[in-house]
C-alpha positions as CSV (number, residue, x, y, z in Angstrom):
1,M,17.4,-6.9,-30.6
2,P,14.8,-4.2,-30.0
3,R,14.8,-2.6,-26.7
4,H,11.7,-3.5,-24.6
5,R,10.2,-1.6,-21.7
6,P,8.8,-3.6,-18.9
7,A,5.2,-4.5,-19.2
8,G,3.0,-3.5,-16.2
9,W,5.8,-1.9,-14.1
10,Q,8.3,0.9,-14.2
11,Y,12.0,1.3,-13.6
12,D,12.9,2.9,-10.3
13,P,13.6,6.6,-10.9
14,S,16.4,6.5,-8.3
15,C,18.2,4.1,-10.6
16,C,17.8,5.6,-14.0
17,A,16.2,8.0,-16.3
18,G,13.7,6.9,-18.9
19,V,16.4,6.4,-21.5
20,D,18.9,4.5,-19.4
21,C,17.3,1.1,-18.9
22,Y,16.4,-1.7,-21.3
23,Q,15.5,-5.4,-21.3
24,A,18.7,-7.3,-21.7
25,P,19.1,-10.2,-24.1
26,P,19.4,-13.4,-22.1
27,S,23.0,-13.9,-23.4
28,D,24.1,-10.6,-21.9
29,V,24.0,-11.7,-18.2
30,K,25.7,-14.7,-16.8
31,E,25.5,-15.8,-13.2
32,T,28.9,-16.7,-11.8
33,K,30.0,-17.6,-8.3
34,Y,31.0,-14.0,-7.7
35,G,28.1,-12.2,-9.2
36,Y,26.4,-11.2,-12.4
37,Q,28.9,-11.0,-15.4
38,L,27.6,-8.7,-18.1
39,S,28.6,-9.0,-21.8
40,T,30.8,-5.9,-21.5
41,G,32.9,-7.6,-18.9
42,E,31.5,-5.7,-15.9
43,L,31.0,-7.9,-12.8
44,I,28.2,-6.9,-10.4
45,P,28.6,-8.8,-7.1
46,Y,25.5,-10.4,-5.6
47,S,25.6,-8.1,-2.6
48,D,25.9,-4.9,-4.7
49,H,23.2,-2.3,-4.0
50,R,22.7,-1.8,-7.8
51,I,20.9,-5.1,-8.0
52,K,17.2,-4.6,-8.1
53,R,14.3,-7.1,-8.4
54,S,12.8,-7.4,-11.8
55,R,9.0,-7.7,-11.8
56,D,9.0,-9.8,-14.9
57,E,11.0,-12.8,-16.1
58,Y,13.7,-10.7,-17.8
59,F,17.0,-9.1,-16.9
60,H,17.0,-5.3,-17.4
61,E,20.3,-3.3,-17.6
62,C,20.5,0.4,-16.8
63,K,23.5,2.1,-18.4
64,P,24.3,5.8,-19.1
65,G,22.1,6.8,-22.0
66,G,21.1,3.2,-22.5
67,D,24.5,2.6,-24.1
68,T,24.8,-1.2,-24.3
69,S,28.6,-1.0,-24.6
70,S,29.1,1.0,-21.5
71,Q,31.4,-0.6,-18.9
72,H,29.3,1.0,-16.0
73,S,25.8,0.0,-15.0
74,F,23.5,2.1,-12.8
75,C,21.4,-0.9,-11.9
76,L,20.7,-4.5,-12.9
77,Y,17.2,-5.8,-12.6
78,V,17.2,-9.5,-11.9
79,P,14.2,-11.8,-12.3
80,D,13.2,-14.2,-9.5
81,R,15.0,-17.4,-9.9
82,G,12.2,-19.8,-8.8
83,M,13.3,-21.3,-5.6
């Protein structure tokens, strides 16, 4: 899947450099009772400070160098869940 930049907004510079973030395929992020489970196995708890609000309808992952296989995320941008 090609990497997409967000349309109409920018990633927070305190989270990542221009090459670290990308729009995540929908299958890469699962919501569990403990937090967001990424396809690499990393679990980011709902209370984690690395969770940021996405300003579009997509998840965006920020990993060192944009490496999709990295086990460590700088941030995870999460879309509003329509409550």
